[in-house]
N, C-alpha and C positions, 0 to 999 in steps of 0.2 A: 689377795695373796701378796705377802710381803716379799720384797726382794731380799737377796742374801744379805746385803749390807744393812737394810732396815731391820732384819730379824735379829741382828746383833745390837741394835740400839737399846741402851739400857734406860731405866726409869730416871736415873741420875742425869744421863745425857739429855733426855727430853726436858726435864725441869730446868736445866742450866740454860737452854736455848729459848725457853718460853718467856718472852719479855713484854708482850703487848698487854697493857692493862685496859680493862674494859671501861668505856666512858659513854655517857649519854650522847645520842646523835643530834640533840637539839641544837639549833643554831647553824646547822649545815645547810648549804644550798641544795635543794632537792632537784635532781635533773630527771625530767620525764620527757621522752621523745613522743611525738605524735604517732599514731598508729601507722600512718603511711610511711613514716621514716623507718619503721621496723620491718618493712617488707623486704624480702630477698636478702636476709642476713646470711653471711657465708656459713656453710656447714663446718668448715675448719678454717683456721686463720693462724698464720705465723708472722708476727710483726717483723721478724728479721728479714724475711723475704719480701714482705709488703712495703717495708721502708728500708731498702737495701743500703742507702747512704748511711744509715744508722745501725746497721746490723752488728757492728763491733761493740757499740754501746749497749744495745738492747740484749745482745747475747752474752754480755760479760757477767760471769758468775762470781759473786763476792763471797767471802767467808767471814762471818761475825766472830769467829774464834770462841773462846770460853767467856762470852759476854752476852747478856740478854738484850742485845741492841737491835732485835728485829724490828721493833717499833720505829727506829730511826732509818733502817735500811730500806724498808718498803717505800715510804714517801720520797726519800732521796733518789732511789733508783727510778721510780715512775716519773718523777719530775725530770730527772736526767734524760730519760728516754724521750719524753715529750719535748723537752727543750731542743734536743737534737733534731727531732722530726719537724718542729716548728721552724727551725733555722734552715731546713732543707739540707741537712747534713753538714752545715758549716761549723756547728758547735759539736765537737766530739770528745771534749775533755770529760773525765770522770769527776763527779761532784763528791764532796766529802761527807760520808756517813759518820766518819770519826768526829768531825766538828759538831754535827747534829747530835750525836750521842753524848758528847761532853757538855754542850752549851745550851741546847734547847731545854725548856722548863719541864723536865721529867726526872726520872731516877737513874738515867744512864744504863749501866750494865745490870741494874736491878729491875729494869723494865721501864716502860713509858707509854705515853698516850699519843697514838699516831696523829690525831687531830691537832695536838699541840705542835707536832713536827710540821704539819702543813702550814699552820699559822706562823711558825718560825720562818718558813720559806718566804712567806709574804712580808712579814714585818722586819726580819733581820737579813734575809738572804742567806746564801750558802756559798762557801768557798770551794775551790777545786781540791781534788785529792782522791786518789784511787786506793789500791791495795797497800798492805803493809810493806814498807821498805825500811831497812836499817838506815839510821841517820847518815852514817858514813858513806852509804851507797846511793843516797838520793841525788837525783838530777832535776833540772827544772821541768822535765817532762812528767815528773811524779806529782806535780801540783803543789798547792799551798799546805794542805793538811792530809797526808796519807793516813790510812787507818792505823790505829795505835797498836794493834795486836797481830802477831804473826799467825798465819793459818795453822791449824792443828788437826790431827786425825780424831774426829769426834767419837767414833764407835767402831773403828776397824783398825787393823794393823797396817801401817804404812811405812814404806821405805823413803817416802818423800817428805812427810811431815811428822813432827813429834806428836806424841799422844797429848790430848788436851788435859790440862790440870783438873783435879777433882773439883776444886772450888771455882766459882766465877771470878774473873778479874775485877778489880776495883775500877770504878768509873774514872776516866782520866780527868785531870783538872782542865777547866775551860780557861784558856789563855787568849789574849787578844793579839797574837802574832802568829805568823805561819810557823809550823813545825819544821818546814823545809827551808833551811838557810840558803839554798841555791835557787829557790824560786824567786824570780825577779819582781814580783808584784806583792804589795803588802796585803795582809788579811783584810784591812779596811777597804781596799780598792778591788779586792778579788771577790766581789759579791754578785750572786745571780739570784734574781727575785722571781717569785710567782706573782703573776698579775692579779689573779682573783683573790679577794680577801678571805674566801672560804672555799674549802674543797667541795667538790660535788659528791652528793650521796645518790647513788643509783638505786632506784626502788624496785627494779626487777632484773633478772638475768639478761633479758633481751636488751634492756637499757644499757647494761654494762657491755654487752657484746657490741652494740652500736657504737659506744664510746671508744672501745678498743679498736674497732675496724676503721673509725674515722680519725681519731687523734692519737692512738697509741696506748701502751700499757696503763693499767690502773693498779691500785693497791687493794689487796684482799686479805682479811684476817681469817685464820682458821681457829675455831674454838676447840680446845682440848680439855678434858676433865677426867676425873677418876684417879688422880694421884695428888 
Protein backbone atom coordinates (compact mmCIF):
# COMPACT_ATOMS: atom_id res chain seq x y z
CA UNK A 1 0.00 0.00 0.00
CA UNK A 2 1.48 3.34 -1.08
CA UNK A 3 1.65 6.26 1.28
CA UNK A 4 -0.11 9.44 0.21
CA UNK A 5 3.19 11.06 -0.73
CA UNK A 6 4.43 8.10 -2.78
CA UNK A 7 1.11 7.81 -4.61
CA UNK A 8 1.86 11.23 -6.11
CA UNK A 9 5.35 10.18 -7.20
CA UNK A 10 5.49 10.50 -10.98
CA UNK A 11 7.42 8.39 -13.46
CA UNK A 12 9.54 11.43 -14.24
CA UNK A 13 10.37 11.84 -10.53
CA UNK A 14 11.46 8.21 -10.30
CA UNK A 15 13.66 8.32 -13.40
CA UNK A 16 15.39 11.49 -12.24
CA UNK A 17 16.44 9.96 -8.93
CA UNK A 18 17.52 6.53 -10.20
CA UNK A 19 21.26 6.90 -10.53
CA UNK A 20 22.85 3.58 -9.56
CA UNK A 21 24.35 1.81 -12.58
CA UNK A 22 24.64 -1.95 -12.41
CA UNK A 23 28.08 -3.46 -12.31
CA UNK A 24 29.67 -6.86 -11.91
CA UNK A 25 30.36 -7.90 -8.32
CA UNK A 26 33.64 -9.57 -9.26
CA UNK A 27 36.63 -8.43 -7.27
CA UNK A 28 34.63 -7.62 -4.13
CA UNK A 29 35.65 -9.16 -0.83
CA UNK A 30 32.98 -11.70 0.08
CA UNK A 31 32.04 -11.61 3.74
CA UNK A 32 30.59 -14.82 5.18
CA UNK A 33 30.08 -15.28 8.91
CA UNK A 34 30.39 -18.68 10.56
CA UNK A 35 27.03 -20.28 11.45
CA UNK A 36 27.62 -19.82 15.18
CA UNK A 37 28.13 -16.09 14.62
CA UNK A 38 24.67 -15.82 13.08
CA UNK A 39 22.85 -17.22 16.09
CA UNK A 40 20.66 -14.92 18.16
CA UNK A 41 20.41 -12.14 15.58
CA UNK A 42 18.10 -9.37 16.82
CA UNK A 43 14.55 -9.40 15.48
CA UNK A 44 14.65 -5.64 15.16
CA UNK A 45 17.51 -3.18 15.18
CA UNK A 46 17.83 0.61 15.16
CA UNK A 47 21.42 1.76 14.73
CA UNK A 48 20.53 5.19 16.14
CA UNK A 49 19.70 3.72 19.53
CA UNK A 50 22.33 0.97 19.43
CA UNK A 51 25.08 3.52 18.71
CA UNK A 52 23.71 6.56 20.57
CA UNK A 53 26.89 8.63 20.31
CA UNK A 54 26.39 8.58 16.54
CA UNK A 55 22.61 8.91 16.39
CA UNK A 56 22.83 12.38 14.85
CA UNK A 57 25.04 11.14 12.01
CA UNK A 58 23.15 7.89 11.41
CA UNK A 59 19.75 9.55 11.58
CA UNK A 60 20.63 12.49 9.34
CA UNK A 61 18.48 12.40 6.18
CA UNK A 62 20.06 13.95 3.09
CA UNK A 63 18.38 15.18 -0.09
CA UNK A 64 20.04 14.46 -3.44
CA UNK A 65 17.82 17.11 -5.09
CA UNK A 66 17.28 16.81 -8.88
CA UNK A 67 20.45 14.79 -9.37
CA UNK A 68 20.93 11.04 -9.86
CA UNK A 69 23.61 10.91 -7.19
CA UNK A 70 22.21 8.08 -5.07
CA UNK A 71 25.24 5.97 -6.05
CA UNK A 72 27.43 8.55 -4.25
CA UNK A 73 25.11 9.08 -1.27
CA UNK A 74 24.88 5.43 -0.17
CA UNK A 75 28.60 4.67 0.21
CA UNK A 76 29.36 8.13 1.64
CA UNK A 77 26.65 7.85 4.28
CA UNK A 78 27.41 4.26 5.29
CA UNK A 79 31.12 5.11 5.58
CA UNK A 80 30.22 8.25 7.54
CA UNK A 81 28.13 6.23 10.00
CA UNK A 82 30.80 3.57 10.46
CA UNK A 83 33.58 6.11 10.87
CA UNK A 84 31.61 7.70 13.70
CA UNK A 85 30.92 4.31 15.28
CA UNK A 86 34.56 3.23 14.98
CA UNK A 87 35.68 6.45 16.67
CA UNK A 88 33.22 5.86 19.53
CA UNK A 89 31.39 9.04 18.63
CA UNK A 90 34.45 11.28 18.43
CA UNK A 91 34.02 11.87 14.67
CA UNK A 92 30.59 13.36 14.02
CA UNK A 93 31.24 15.58 10.99
CA UNK A 94 29.24 14.89 7.84
CA UNK A 95 31.22 13.68 4.83
CA UNK A 96 30.78 15.13 1.36
CA UNK A 97 28.47 13.29 -1.01
CA UNK A 98 28.92 16.37 -3.20
CA UNK A 99 32.63 15.79 -3.68
CA UNK A 100 32.01 12.10 -4.32
CA UNK A 101 29.38 12.92 -6.95
CA UNK A 102 31.63 15.42 -8.73
CA UNK A 103 34.99 13.68 -8.52
CA UNK A 104 34.69 9.89 -8.27
CA UNK A 105 35.02 8.03 -11.61
CA UNK A 106 31.36 7.78 -12.62
CA UNK A 107 28.74 9.93 -14.37
CA UNK A 108 27.78 12.24 -11.53
CA UNK A 109 24.15 13.36 -11.72
CA UNK A 110 23.61 10.96 -14.63
CA UNK A 111 24.37 7.98 -12.40
CA UNK A 112 27.33 6.01 -11.19
CA UNK A 113 28.82 2.82 -9.85
CA UNK A 114 28.73 2.37 -6.05
CA UNK A 115 31.77 0.08 -6.07
CA UNK A 116 33.75 2.88 -7.72
CA UNK A 117 32.57 5.15 -4.91
CA UNK A 118 33.87 2.70 -2.30
CA UNK A 119 37.19 2.43 -4.08
CA UNK A 120 37.40 6.21 -4.21
CA UNK A 121 37.00 6.26 -0.43
CA UNK A 122 40.02 3.97 -0.16
CA UNK A 123 42.22 5.51 -2.85
CA UNK A 124 41.46 9.23 -2.61
CA UNK A 125 39.54 9.67 0.63
CA UNK A 126 36.63 12.04 1.11
CA UNK A 127 36.32 15.57 2.48
CA UNK A 128 33.81 16.88 4.99
CA UNK A 129 30.63 18.59 3.89
CA UNK A 130 26.96 18.16 4.69
CA UNK A 131 23.78 19.58 3.22
CA UNK A 132 23.46 22.45 0.76
CA UNK A 133 24.27 25.88 2.15
CA UNK A 134 24.38 29.11 0.14
CA UNK A 135 28.00 30.25 -0.17
CA UNK A 136 27.38 33.55 1.60
CA UNK A 137 25.89 31.67 4.57
CA UNK A 138 28.57 29.00 4.96
CA UNK A 139 30.46 28.70 8.24
CA UNK A 140 33.36 26.45 9.16
CA UNK A 141 30.84 24.07 10.72
CA UNK A 142 29.50 23.26 7.23
CA UNK A 143 32.71 21.47 6.23
CA UNK A 144 34.87 21.69 3.16
CA UNK A 145 32.40 20.77 0.40
CA UNK A 146 28.70 21.07 1.28
CA UNK A 147 26.28 19.53 -1.22
CA UNK A 148 25.95 21.49 -4.45
CA UNK A 149 22.16 21.55 -4.85
CA UNK A 150 19.44 22.91 -2.59
CA UNK A 151 16.69 20.54 -1.40
CA UNK A 152 13.54 20.51 -3.49
CA UNK A 153 10.03 19.08 -3.27
CA UNK A 154 10.26 15.97 -5.43
CA UNK A 155 6.63 15.00 -5.81
CA UNK A 156 4.51 16.97 -3.35
CA UNK A 157 3.53 20.57 -2.82
CA UNK A 158 5.70 22.17 -0.17
CA UNK A 159 5.76 25.48 1.63
CA UNK A 160 9.36 24.84 2.71
CA UNK A 161 11.06 23.78 -0.53
CA UNK A 162 10.66 24.82 -4.18
CA UNK A 163 9.50 22.21 -6.68
CA UNK A 164 12.30 20.20 -8.26
CA UNK A 165 13.13 21.18 -11.85
CA UNK A 166 11.91 18.87 -14.60
CA UNK A 167 15.42 18.05 -15.84
CA UNK A 168 18.31 16.70 -13.82
CA UNK A 169 20.98 19.12 -12.75
CA UNK A 170 24.32 18.93 -14.55
CA UNK A 171 27.17 17.27 -12.69
CA UNK A 172 29.27 19.82 -10.78
CA UNK A 173 32.86 20.35 -11.85
CA UNK A 174 35.44 18.48 -9.79
CA UNK A 175 37.73 21.11 -8.31
CA UNK A 176 40.69 20.62 -6.02
CA UNK A 177 39.80 23.14 -3.35
CA UNK A 178 37.11 23.48 -0.73
CA UNK A 179 33.86 25.10 -1.82
CA UNK A 180 33.58 26.67 1.62
CA UNK A 181 36.02 29.58 1.89
CA UNK A 182 35.40 29.76 5.66
CA UNK A 183 36.51 26.20 6.30
CA UNK A 184 40.01 26.38 7.84
CA UNK A 185 41.42 23.15 6.34
CA UNK A 186 42.43 22.63 2.70
CA UNK A 187 40.76 19.97 0.56
CA UNK A 188 44.11 18.19 0.32
CA UNK A 189 44.36 17.91 4.11
CA UNK A 190 40.67 17.23 4.76
CA UNK A 191 40.73 13.57 3.70
CA UNK A 192 39.08 10.61 5.40
CA UNK A 193 40.00 7.17 4.07
CA UNK A 194 38.48 3.72 4.10
CA UNK A 195 41.07 1.20 5.30
CA UNK A 196 39.86 -1.86 3.36
CA UNK A 197 40.87 -1.86 -0.31
CA UNK A 198 37.53 -3.39 -1.32
CA UNK A 199 34.01 -3.14 0.10
CA UNK A 200 32.47 -6.29 1.52
CA UNK A 201 29.82 -8.17 -0.39
CA UNK A 202 27.41 -9.90 2.00
CA UNK A 203 26.12 -13.13 0.48
CA UNK A 204 23.00 -13.53 2.60
CA UNK A 205 20.48 -11.43 4.46
CA UNK A 206 21.71 -12.82 7.77
CA UNK A 207 25.31 -11.91 6.92
CA UNK A 208 24.14 -8.35 6.28
CA UNK A 209 22.13 -8.32 9.52
CA UNK A 210 25.18 -9.46 11.48
CA UNK A 211 27.32 -6.76 9.86
CA UNK A 212 24.80 -4.03 10.67
CA UNK A 213 24.38 -5.18 14.27
CA UNK A 214 28.15 -5.39 14.78
CA UNK A 215 29.61 -2.49 12.82
CA UNK A 216 26.76 -0.28 11.66
CA UNK A 217 24.83 0.57 8.49
CA UNK A 218 25.55 -0.93 5.07
CA UNK A 219 24.66 0.21 1.55
CA UNK A 220 21.89 -1.55 -0.38
CA UNK A 221 20.70 -1.03 -3.94
CA UNK A 222 17.07 -1.35 -4.99
CA UNK A 223 16.48 -2.59 -8.53
CA UNK A 224 13.62 -0.89 -10.38
CA UNK A 225 12.35 -1.63 -13.86
CA UNK A 226 9.37 -1.17 -16.14
CA UNK A 227 10.02 2.38 -17.27
